[in-house]
C-alpha positions in Angstrom: -9.9 16.0 16.6 -10.9 16.8 13.0 -10.2 14.3 10.1 -7.6 16.5 8.7 -5.7 16.7 12.1 -5.8 12.9 12.4 -4.5 12.4 9.0 -1.7 14.9 9.7 -0.9 13.0 13.0 -0.8 9.6 11.4 1.2 10.4 8.2 4.6 10.2 9.6 3.8 6.5 10.6 3.8 5.7 6.8 7.2 5.0 5.3 6.2 7.0 2.2 4.7 9.8 4.3 1.4 9.4 2.4 -1.6 7.1 2.1 -1.9 4.8 -0.8 -4.0 5.6 -3.8 -6.2 3.5 -6.0 -3.6 3.8 -8.6 -1.0 2.2 -6.3 -3.4 -0.8 -5.8 -4.0 -1.1 -9.5 -0.3 -1.1 -10.3 0.0 -4.1 -7.8 -2.8 -6.0 -9.4 -1.5 -5.4 -13.0 1.8 -6.8 -11.8 0.1 -9.9 -10.5 -1.9 -10.6 -13.4 0.9 -9.9 -15.8 3.7 -12.2 -17.0 6.0 -10.8 -14.2 3.6 -12.1 -11.6 3.0 -15.5 -13.0 5.3 -17.2 -10.6 3.7 -15.7 -7.5 1.2 -18.0 -5.7 0.0 -18.9 -2.3 1.3 -15.8 -0.6 -0.2 -13.2 1.7 0.9 -9.9 0.2 0.3 -6.4 2.0 -0.2 -3.6 -0.3 0.1 -0.9 2.2 3.5 0.8 1.4 5.3 -0.8 4.4 2.7 0.2 7.1 2.1 -3.3 8.4 5.7 -4.1 9.2 6.1 -1.0 11.4 
């Protein structure tokens, strides 16, 4: 199987039907380092669009 075929086969497994981008991760980091994330501590957070919970 080629990489494109594998990707097309796996995409339906992702809740948003796409893989994450660097921008998705950057927004999460910005949240955690900003004032809205100040109360978050000692957590294991998965930045994977819900894939882990499937």
